[in-house]
C-alpha positions in Angstrom: 19.5 -17.5 -40.6 19.1 -14.1 -42.4 21.1 -12.6 -45.2 20.2 -8.9 -45.8 22.5 -8.7 -48.8 24.8 -5.8 -49.6 22.4 -3.5 -51.4 19.4 -1.5 -50.3 16.1 -3.2 -50.6 17.6 -6.7 -50.5 15.9 -9.2 -48.2 16.7 -12.9 -47.9 16.4 -15.5 -45.2 18.0 -19.0 -44.9 15.8 -21.6 -43.3 16.5 -25.3 -42.7 14.3 -28.2 -43.8 14.7 -31.9 -43.9 15.6 -31.6 -47.5 18.4 -29.2 -47.1 18.5 -25.4 -47.1 15.7 -23.4 -48.6 16.0 -19.7 -49.3 12.7 -17.8 -49.1 12.5 -14.3 -50.3 9.9 -12.0 -48.9 7.3 -11.7 -51.6 4.0 -11.5 -49.6 1.9 -12.2 -52.6 3.2 -15.8 -52.4 5.8 -15.6 -55.2 8.6 -16.7 -53.0 11.8 -17.7 -54.8 13.2 -21.0 -53.5 16.6 -22.7 -54.2 17.6 -26.1 -53.3 21.0 -26.7 -51.9 23.3 -24.3 -50.2 23.2 -21.4 -52.7 21.8 -18.0 -52.1 19.2 -16.3 -54.2 18.6 -12.6 -53.8 15.4 -10.8 -54.8 16.0 -7.1 -55.6 13.5 -4.5 -54.2 10.6 -6.7 -53.0 7.2 -5.3 -53.8 4.8 -4.1 -51.1 2.3 -6.7 -50.0 -0.9 -7.0 -52.0 -2.6 -7.8 -48.7 -2.5 -5.2 -45.9 -3.8 -6.9 -42.7 -6.2 -5.0 -40.5 -6.6 -7.5 -37.6 -7.2 -5.2 -34.7 -10.5 -5.7 -32.9 -12.7 -2.7 -32.6 -11.6 -0.3 -29.8 -14.1 0.3 -27.1 -16.0 3.6 -27.4 -16.2 3.6 -23.6 -12.5 4.0 -23.1 -11.8 6.4 -20.1 -8.7 8.1 -18.7 -5.2 6.6 -19.0 -3.8 9.8 -20.4 -0.4 9.2 -18.8 -0.2 5.6 -20.2 -1.3 6.7 -23.7 1.4 9.4 -23.6 4.0 6.9 -22.6 3.1 4.6 -25.6 3.2 7.5 -28.0 6.5 8.7 -26.6 8.0 5.2 -26.9 7.0 5.1 -30.6 8.3 8.6 -31.4 11.6 8.1 -29.5 12.4 5.0 -31.5 10.9 6.0 -34.8 12.8 4.2 -37.5 14.5 2.0 -35.0 11.7 -0.4 -34.1 10.2 -0.6 -30.6 8.7 -3.2 -28.3 6.3 -2.0 -25.6 5.1 -4.2 -22.7 1.8 -3.3 -21.2 1.8 -5.1 -17.9 -0.7 -4.6 -15.1 1.7 -4.3 -12.2 -1.0 -3.3 -9.7 -3.4 -6.1 -10.4 -4.2 -9.1 -12.5 -7.0 -9.6 -15.1 -9.6 -6.8 -15.5 -7.2 -3.9 -15.1 -7.7 -2.8 -18.7 -4.4 -3.8 -20.5 -6.1 -4.9 -23.8 -8.5 -1.9 -23.5 -5.5 0.4 -23.4 -3.6 -1.3 -26.2 -6.5 -1.3 -28.6 -7.5 2.3 -27.9 -3.9 3.5 -28.5 -3.7 1.4 -31.7 -6.9 2.8 -33.0 -5.7 6.4 -32.3 -2.4 5.7 -34.1 -3.5 3.4 -37.0 -2.3 5.9 -39.6 1.2 5.5 -38.4 1.3 2.0 -39.7 0.5 2.0 -43.4 1.5 -1.6 -43.9 -1.2 -2.8 -41.5 -1.7 -4.3 -38.1 -1.5 -7.8 -36.8 -3.3 -9.0 -33.7 -3.4 -12.2 -31.8 -4.8 -13.3 -28.4 -2.2 -15.7 -27.2 -4.4 -17.1 -24.4 -1.6 -16.9 -21.9 -4.1 -16.9 -19.0 -7.1 -18.6 -20.4 -9.7 -20.8 -18.8 -8.6 -23.7 -21.0 -5.1 -23.4 -19.4 -3.7 -23.9 -23.0 -1.8 -20.9 -24.2 -1.6 -20.5 -28.0 1.7 -21.9 -29.1 3.9 -19.3 -30.8 4.1 -21.4 -34.0 0.3 -21.3 -34.3 0.3 -17.5 -34.0 3.0 -17.3 -36.7 1.0 -19.4 -39.0 -2.0 -17.1 -38.5 0.2 -14.1 -39.2 1.5 -15.7 -42.5 -2.1 -16.2 -43.6 -3.0 -12.6 -42.7 0.1 -11.4 -44.7 -1.3 -13.2 -47.8 1.2 -16.0 -48.0 -0.3 -18.8 -50.1 -0.5 -22.1 -48.2 1.7 -23.8 -50.7 4.5 -21.3 -50.0 4.5 -21.8 -46.2 7.4 -24.0 -45.1 6.5 -27.1 -43.2 9.1 -26.6 -40.5 8.2 -24.2 -37.7 11.5 -22.5 -37.5 11.3 -21.8 -41.2 7.8 -20.3 -40.7 9.2 -18.0 -38.1 12.0 -17.0 -40.5 9.5 -16.3 -43.3 7.3 -14.2 -40.9 10.2 -12.1 -39.8 11.4 -11.6 -43.4 7.9 -10.4 -44.5 7.6 -7.8 -41.8 11.2 -6.7 -41.5 11.0 -3.6 -43.7 7.4 -2.8 -43.2 5.8 -0.2 -41.0 3.4 -2.4 -39.1 1.9 -2.6 -35.6 1.9 -6.1 -34.0 -0.3 -6.5 -30.9 0.5 -9.6 -28.9 -2.3 -9.8 -26.4 -2.5 -11.9 -23.2 1.0 -13.4 -23.4 2.1 -16.0 -20.8 5.7 -14.8 -20.4 8.7 -13.6 -22.4 9.5 -16.9 -23.9 6.0 -17.2 -25.2 6.4 -14.2 -27.5 10.1 -14.2 -28.4 9.5 -16.1 -31.7 6.9 -13.4 -32.6 9.2 -10.4 -32.4 10.2 -9.1 -35.8 13.8 -8.8 -36.7 13.5 -5.5 -38.6 13.5 -1.9 -37.4 10.2 -0.7 -38.8 7.6 -2.5 -36.7 6.1 -1.5 -33.3 5.1 -4.3 -31.0 2.6 -4.0 -28.1 2.5 -6.8 -25.6 -0.1 -7.2 -23.0 0.4 -9.8 -20.2 -0.3 -10.5 -16.5 3.4 -11.4 -16.5 5.9 -8.6 -16.0 7.9 -9.7 -19.0 11.3 -9.2 -17.3 13.1 -11.2 -20.0 11.6 -9.1 -22.7 12.6 -5.9 -20.9 16.2 -7.0 -20.2 17.0 -8.8 -23.4 15.0 -6.7 -26.0 14.9 -3.3 -24.3 11.2 -3.3 -24.1 9.5 -0.4 -22.4 7.3 -1.4 -19.5 4.1 0.6 -19.1 2.4 0.3 -15.7 -1.3 0.1 -15.7 -2.7 1.0 -12.4 -6.3 1.0 -11.1 -8.4 4.0 -12.2 -8.7 6.8 -9.7 -12.1 7.9 -8.3 -12.7 10.6 -10.9 -11.9 8.2 -13.8 -14.0 5.5 -12.3 -16.9 7.8 -12.0 -16.4 8.9 -15.6 -16.5 5.3 -16.8 -19.8 4.8 -15.2 -21.0 8.0 -16.7 -20.2 6.8 -20.2 -22.7 3.9 -19.7 -25.4 5.4 -17.4 -27.3 8.5 -18.0 -26.6 11.6 -16.0 -30.0 11.7 -14.4 -29.7 8.3 -13.0 -26.2 9.1 -11.5 -27.4 12.4 -10.2 -30.4 10.8 -8.5 -28.2 8.5 -6.3 -24.8 10.2 -5.7 -24.1 8.3 -2.5 -24.8 4.9 -4.2 -22.6 5.9 -7.1 -19.8 6.8 -4.8 -20.1 3.5 -3.0 -20.1 1.5 -6.3 -16.9 3.3 -7.3 -15.3 2.4 -4.0 -16.4 -1.2 -4.2 -15.0 -1.6 -7.7 -11.6 -0.2 -6.5 -10.7 1.3 -9.9 -10.9 -2.0 -11.8 -12.4 -1.3 -15.3 -13.8 -4.8 -15.6 -15.6 -4.5 -12.3 -17.0 -1.0 -13.2 -18.1 -2.3 -16.6 -19.9 -5.2 -15.0 -21.7 -2.9 -12.6 -22.7 -0.6 -15.4 -24.0 -3.5 -17.4 -26.1 -4.8 -14.6 -27.5 -1.3 -14.0 -28.5 -1.0 -17.7 -30.1 -4.4 -17.8 -32.1 -3.6 -14.7 -33.1 0.1 -15.1 -35.8 0.0 -12.5 -33.5 -1.4 -9.8 -32.1 1.4 -7.6 -28.3 1.8 -7.7 -28.4 1.6 -3.9 -29.5 -2.0 -4.1 -26.5 -2.9 -6.3 -24.3 -0.9 -4.0 -25.6 -2.9 -1.0 -24.9 -6.1 -2.8 -21.3 -5.1 -3.4 -20.9 -3.7 0.1 -20.9 -7.2 1.6 -17.5 -8.8 1.0 -19.1 -12.2 1.1 -21.2 -11.4 -2.0 -19.1 -8.9 -3.8 -17.4 -11.2 -6.2 -20.7 -12.9 -7.1 -22.2 -9.5 -7.7 -19.4 -8.8 -10.2 -20.5 -11.5 -12.5 -22.3 -10.9 -15.8 -22.7 -14.6 -16.6 -19.9 -15.3 -19.0 -16.3 -16.2 -18.3 -14.9 -12.9 -19.7 -17.4 -10.8 -17.7 -17.1 -12.6 -14.4 -14.4 -11.0 -12.3 -14.0 -14.2 -10.2 -13.5 -16.3 -13.3 -11.0 -13.9 -14.8 -8.9 -13.9 -11.6 -9.1 -17.7 -11.4 -7.2 -17.9 -14.7 -4.2 -16.3 -13.0 -4.7 -18.4 -9.8 -4.7 -21.7 -11.8 -1.3 -20.9 -13.3 0.4 -20.9 -9.9 2.3 -23.8 -8.4 0.9 -25.3 -5.2 3.5 -23.3 -3.1 2.7 -20.1 -4.8 -1.0 -20.6 -4.5 -0.7 -21.2 -0.7 1.3 -18.0 -0.2 -1.1 -16.1 -2.5 -4.1 -17.1 -0.4 -2.4 -16.3 2.8 -1.6 -12.8 1.6 -5.3 -12.4 0.9 -6.0 -13.1 4.5 -3.3 -10.9 5.9 -4.4 -7.7 7.7 -3.4 -4.3 6.7 -2.9 -2.5 3.3 0.5 -4.0 2.5 3.1 -6.5 3.9 6.8 -6.5 4.2 9.0 -9.4 2.9 9.8 -10.4 6.5 6.2 -10.3 7.6 5.3 -12.4 4.5 8.0 -14.9 5.5 6.4 -15.3 8.9 3.0 -15.6 7.4 4.1 -18.3 5.0 6.4 -20.0 7.5 9.2 -20.1 5.0 12.7 -18.6 5.0 13.2 -15.1 3.7 15.0 -16.1 0.4 12.4 -18.7 -0.4 9.6 -16.2 0.3 11.3 -13.6 -1.9 11.3 -16.0 -4.8 7.6 -16.9 -4.3 6.6 -13.2 -4.0 8.6 -12.5 -7.2 6.6 -15.2 -9.0 3.3 -13.7 -7.8 4.5 -10.2 -8.8 5.6 -11.5 -12.2 2.0 -12.5 -13.0 0.6 -9.3 -11.5 -1.2 -10.8 -8.6 0.8 -8.6 -6.2 2.8 -5.4 -6.6 6.1 -4.5 -4.9 5.2 -0.8 -4.5 8.2 -0.1 -2.3 11.5 -2.0 -1.6 10.5 -5.3 0.0 6.9 -4.2 0.5 4.0 -5.8 -1.3 0.3 -5.1 -1.8 -2.7 -6.5 -3.6 -5.6 -4.9 -5.4 -8.6 -5.0 -3.1 -10.6 -7.3 -5.3 -7.7 -9.6 -5.9 -7.2 -9.8 -2.1 -10.9 -10.7 -1.7 -10.5 -13.4 -4.3 -7.4 -14.8 -2.7 -8.9 -14.8 0.8 -11.8 -16.9 -0.6 -9.4 -19.6 -1.7 -7.6 -20.1 1.6 -7.6 -23.4 3.5 -8.8 -22.8 7.1 -6.0 -24.7 9.0 -3.2 -23.1 6.9 -4.8 -19.7 7.3 -5.1 -20.0 11.1 -1.5 -21.2 11.4 -0.1 -18.5 9.1 -2.0 -15.7 10.8 -0.9 -16.9 14.2 2.7 -16.7 13.1 2.1 -13.2 11.7 0.5 -12.0 14.9 3.2 -13.4 17.1 5.8 -11.9 14.8 4.0 -8.5 15.2 3.8 -8.7 19.0 7.4 -9.6 19.5 8.8 -7.1 17.1 6.6 -4.2 18.1 7.4 -4.8 21.8 11.1 -4.8 21.1 10.8 -1.6 19.0 8.8 0.1 21.8 11.5 -0.6 24.3 14.1 0.8 21.9 12.3 4.1 21.6 11.1 4.2 25.2 13.8 2.4 27.3 12.0 3.4 30.6 9.0 1.3 29.7 8.6 -1.9 31.8 8.9 -5.0 29.6 5.8 -7.1 29.3 5.4 -10.9 29.1 4.8 -12.1 25.6 3.4 -15.3 24.1 5.9 -17.9 23.2 7.2 -17.9 19.6 5.4 -20.4 17.4 7.2 -22.6 14.9 8.1 -20.7 11.7 8.0 -17.3 13.5 11.1 -15.1 13.5 10.8 -11.5 14.9 12.6 -8.8 13.0 16.0 -7.8 14.5 16.3 -4.1 15.3 19.6 -2.4 14.9 19.0 0.7 17.1 16.4 3.3 18.1 16.2 4.9 14.7 15.6 1.5 13.1 12.9 0.7 15.7 11.2 4.1 15.1 11.3 3.7 11.3 9.8 0.2 11.6 7.0 1.3 14.0 6.2 4.2 11.8 6.0 2.1 8.6 4.1 -0.7 10.2 1.8 1.2 12.5 -1.3 0.9 10.3 -0.6 -2.8 9.7 -0.1 -3.3 13.4 -3.5 -1.7 14.1 -5.1 -4.0 11.5 -3.3 -7.0 13.1 -4.7 -6.0 16.5 -8.2 -6.0 15.2 -7.6 -9.3 13.5 -6.4 -10.8 16.8 -9.5 -9.4 18.5 -11.7 -11.1 15.9 -9.9 -14.4 16.4 -10.2 -14.2 20.2 -6.4 -14.0 20.7 -6.7 -11.8 23.7 -3.1 -11.7 24.9 -2.0 -10.6 21.5 -4.6 -7.8 21.5 -3.4 -6.5 24.8 0.3 -6.8 23.8 -0.2 -4.9 20.6 -2.2 -2.1 22.3 0.6 -1.7 24.8 3.5 -1.8 22.3 1.8 0.8 20.0 1.0 3.3 22.7 4.3 5.3 22.6 4.4 5.7 18.8 0.7 6.5 18.6 0.9 9.2 21.3 4.1 10.7 20.0 2.8 10.9 16.5 -0.6 12.2 17.5 -2.7 9.2 16.4 -5.0 9.8 19.3 -8.1 8.2 17.8 -6.2 5.0 16.9 -4.7 4.9 20.3 -8.1 5.1 21.9 -9.4 2.4 19.5 -6.5 0.1 20.4 -7.1 0.5 24.1 -10.8 0.0 24.0 -10.1 -3.3 22.3 -7.3 -4.0 24.7 -9.6 -3.3 27.7 -12.2 -5.8 26.4 -9.4 -8.4 25.9 -8.0 -7.9 29.4 -11.2 -9.1 30.9 -10.3 -12.6 29.7 -6.6 -12.6 30.8 -5.4 -14.1 34.1 -3.1 -11.2 35.1 -5.3 -8.7 36.8 -2.6 -6.0 36.4 -3.2 -5.9 32.7 -6.8 -4.8 33.3 -5.5 -1.9 35.5 -3.3 -0.8 32.7 -6.0 -1.0 30.1 -8.4 1.1 32.3 -5.6 3.7 32.6 -4.8 3.9 28.9 -8.5 4.1 28.0 -8.9 7.0 30.4 -5.8 8.7 29.2 -6.9 8.3 25.6 -10.3 9.8 26.3 -8.8 12.7 28.2 -6.4 13.5 25.3 -9.5 13.6 23.0 -11.4 15.9 25.3 -13.9 13.2 26.4 -13.6 14.3 30.0 -16.5 12.3 31.5 -15.4 9.1 29.8 -11.9 9.7 31.0 -12.9 10.1 34.6 -15.1 7.0 34.4 -12.4 4.8 33.0 -9.8 6.0 35.5 -12.0 5.8 38.6 -12.8 2.2 37.5 -9.1 1.6 37.2 -8.3 2.9 40.7 -11.0 0.7 42.1 -9.8 -2.3 40.2 -6.2 -1.8 41.2 -7.0 -1.2 44.8 -9.2 -4.3 45.0 -6.5 -6.4 43.5 -3.5 -4.9 45.5 -1.9 -3.5 42.3 -0.1 -0.5 43.9 2.1 0.3 40.9 -1.0 0.3 38.7 -2.8 2.4 41.2 0.0 5.0 41.2 0.1 5.2 37.4 -3.7 5.6 37.3 -3.5 8.5 39.8 -1.1 10.2 37.4 -3.5 9.7 34.6 -6.4 11.0 36.7 -4.3 14.1 37.4 -4.0 14.7 33.6 -7.8 14.2 33.2 -8.6 16.7 35.9 -6.1 19.2 34.6 -7.7 19.0 31.1 -11.1 19.7 32.7 -9.6 22.9 34.1 -9.3 21.8 37.7 -5.6 21.9 38.6 -6.3 21.5 42.4 -7.9 18.1 41.8 -5.0 17.2 39.4 -2.4 18.2 42.1 -4.1 15.9 44.6 -3.8 12.8 42.4 -0.2 13.7 41.3 0.8 13.9 44.9 -0.8 10.6 45.7 1.0 9.0 42.8 4.3 10.4 43.9 3.9 9.0 47.4 3.1 5.5 46.0 6.1 5.6 43.7 8.4 6.6 46.6 7.1 3.7 48.7 7.5 1.2 45.8 11.0 2.5 44.9 10.1 3.5 41.3 12.6 6.4 40.7 11.8 7.1 37.0 8.0 7.4 37.6 8.7 9.3 40.8 10.6 11.9 38.8 7.8 12.2 36.3 5.2 12.6 39.1 7.4 15.3 40.8 7.5 17.3 37.5 3.7 17.0 37.3 3.3 18.3 40.9 5.4 21.3 39.8 3.2 21.8 36.7 -0.1 21.8 38.6 1.4 23.9 41.3 2.4 26.5 38.7 -1.2 26.4 37.3 -2.4 27.3 40.8 0.0 30.3 40.8 2.6 29.0 43.3 5.5 29.5 41.0 8.4 29.3 43.5 7.3 25.9 44.8 6.6 24.8 41.2 10.1 25.8 40.2 11.7 23.8 43.0 9.7 20.6 42.2 10.5 20.8 38.5 14.2 21.6 39.0 14.5 18.5 41.2 12.6 16.4 38.6 14.9 17.7 35.8 18.0 16.7 37.8 16.6 13.2 38.3 15.7 12.8 34.7 19.1 13.9 33.5 20.9 11.6 35.9 19.1 8.7 34.3 19.4 10.0 30.7 15.6 10.0 30.6 15.2 12.3 27.6 11.4 12.1 27.4 11.2 13.1 31.1 13.7 15.8 30.5 11.8 17.3 27.6 8.5 17.3 29.6 10.2 18.9 32.6 11.8 21.6 30.5 8.3 22.4 29.1 7.2 22.9 32.7 10.1 25.1 33.5 9.6 27.2 30.3 6.0 27.8 31.4 7.1 28.8 34.9 9.7 31.2 33.4 7.1 32.8 31.2 4.7 33.2 34.1 7.4 35.0 36.1 8.1 37.4 33.3 11.5 35.9 32.3 10.7 35.7 28.6 14.2 35.1 27.4 14.6 32.1 29.7 11.2 30.8 28.7 12.0 31.0 25.0 15.3 29.2 25.4 13.8 26.5 27.6 10.9 25.9 25.2 13.4 25.6 22.4 15.5 23.1 24.3 12.4 21.1 25.1 11.3 21.3 21.4 14.6 20.0 20.2 14.4 17.0 22.5 10.8 16.2 21.4 11.8 16.4 17.8 14.7 14.1 18.5 12.3 11.6 20.1 9.8 11.9 17.3 7.1 13.1 19.7 5.1 15.1 17.3 2.2 15.5 19.8 4.3 17.1 22.5 6.1 19.1 19.7 2.8 20.7 18.8 2.1 21.6 22.4 5.5 23.1 22.9 5.3 25.2 19.7 2.0 26.5 21.0 3.7 27.7 24.3 6.6 29.0 22.4 4.3 31.2 20.3 2.8 32.5 23.6 6.3 33.5 24.8 7.0 35.3 21.6 3.7 37.1 21.4 4.6 40.4 23.1 8.1 40.4 21.8 8.2 39.2 18.2 4.9 38.7 16.4 6.5 37.2 13.3 8.2 34.5 15.4 5.0 34.0 17.4 3.0 33.5 14.2 5.6 31.1 12.8 5.5 28.9 15.9 1.7 28.9 16.0 1.4 28.1 12.3 3.7 25.1 12.9 1.7 24.0 15.9 -1.6 24.4 13.9 -0.3 22.2 11.1 0.6 19.5 13.6 -2.7 19.8 15.5 -4.6 19.5 12.3 -2.6 16.4 11.1 -3.3 14.9 14.5 -7.0 15.7 14.4 -6.8 17.7 17.6 -9.7 20.0 16.5 -10.1 21.9 19.8 -6.4 22.7 20.0 -6.3 23.7 16.3 -9.2 26.1 16.7 -7.6 27.7 19.7 -4.3 28.3 17.9 -6.1 29.5 14.8 -7.7 32.2 16.9 -4.3 33.2 18.2 -2.9 33.5 14.7 -5.8 35.8 13.7 -4.8 38.2 16.5 -1.4 38.8 14.9 -2.5 38.9 11.3 
């Protein structure tokens, strides 16, 4: 209980003991005035301490980067100058080794003159190999000693010691660094009650209580970027050695993933072994099986694996299980719902577990309900997993991905034929999709993770899941122009299809591999895949697959500049579709017949075919087919000299493609639109081509980009 008195300079505190109430005035020299009973004793204008504590450890001369964080700390101090401030330095992007203490001590060293009454420092051992955090009362006792309080004047009761500590620092300009705190409750007794002190807290815990209850400022400490990481190595290793092996240095930087502790260990090893090439050390870190062992300098505080283990040991069994499963999960991040499927726990329970992991900085919620791990933390987590639990969790995650991706694909491309999926496994709950926009957003957000999941399934030998994911990802990857990823998915899907009982799946895999190769300009490979697909389909009486493959062959021949061959295959596909009663595909083939006919110069016949195809697509509300047919009709109009109609038709097609999110076809249409404008409005032509060029470049369509760049140069 405190009594600040009624006059300036008055300081008093009431503390309880077993003998009654003691009043202790803040004379740091140890001359505390005490009174028995319930009375109050006031000491006027207490003197400054005779002991000015300087407890800060030496700041590292190797400190690198962190300009933004340093500025935040200084700004926090200056904004609250004279009001007191509490700053939490919390490594939201990782656990131990991210450089929290490093940052705190560097800032404190730079700003020591701001605190004429001294600095207090304590390592609270919140995440310590002994698993025994320092009790707050022990830290308080150490502070009292540092403040020069004579042992005889220190109360026996812990609450009284806290009161005395707060009284002593209340009116003094001091810096108090509370390093490696366990959580908010751990340090609350150490917070001063006055308005002159600045407190820096470092912790792997996010200190939510401290932030909400004491208005502490959180300072995010992220991994160092590539430039800062290189600079840190350069502070330790001489320029000649770095310059001699630039590739090895770049690889070391990548392997350390911006973690200052890892970079420091690497630098230390290189210094101790000056005759060992950096390439040898880089090779040791390259292998994920040996990377953590390579980041070990032989002591607990210089072993990354040991430092990370201190956070891991603080988890409950349930939290530890989810943590290790997250380490095994594919992809750069994971959604809350995907994590729930991985863990096999309900969403609310999973959210609480993830929040616990986030609180101790083992994961980061970098976007709403999306979580990620630092690369080295992920590697550590994966090494702790239990094989059976990992296999079950990954199976749930893969099944979740297949079912949700397939449902999303049908939302954005309703004309696609549904495929048979594996049965749901216990604990797996696919994501419900509200509408087409929701499905498109989910596929866009999860595409990279789904590709990683496909590769994981291939590694595990889960062939049906591999094929299903390749199929479900095709539309979004083609529309967004991820042509290399589409090819990679289908090459893996083709290999998986060889082990599946349904022969039609292999036909589809051949077709999509051929189509992917054709879109990338790999014409010989495209023809080889597609001819193999025709042979396979014919041999196994897969007529629908054969028809689809003929259409793909038509595209491949057209891209080789042989529209006559393309027309032959498009006509064969159309006849098969008519026989099989497949009206949607028949309309698409009819449009393609018109397209290749136009390429051969027979524009009247081409127009009739495409007009019929457009009517059929519109009657079935097939917007994708409508957009493609309008592109054909725009081309035909342009070839006949009807430029106005060509421009309007291209614009209509462009609008539909944008509505569908088909960026690949959007780029192609913009290219044609620029051609139509070329002899009428060079400004509009250039604008269309520049938009097309930007899309071609983002889609890594190098040949198309070069061709359009040449067109732009002609109107510059």
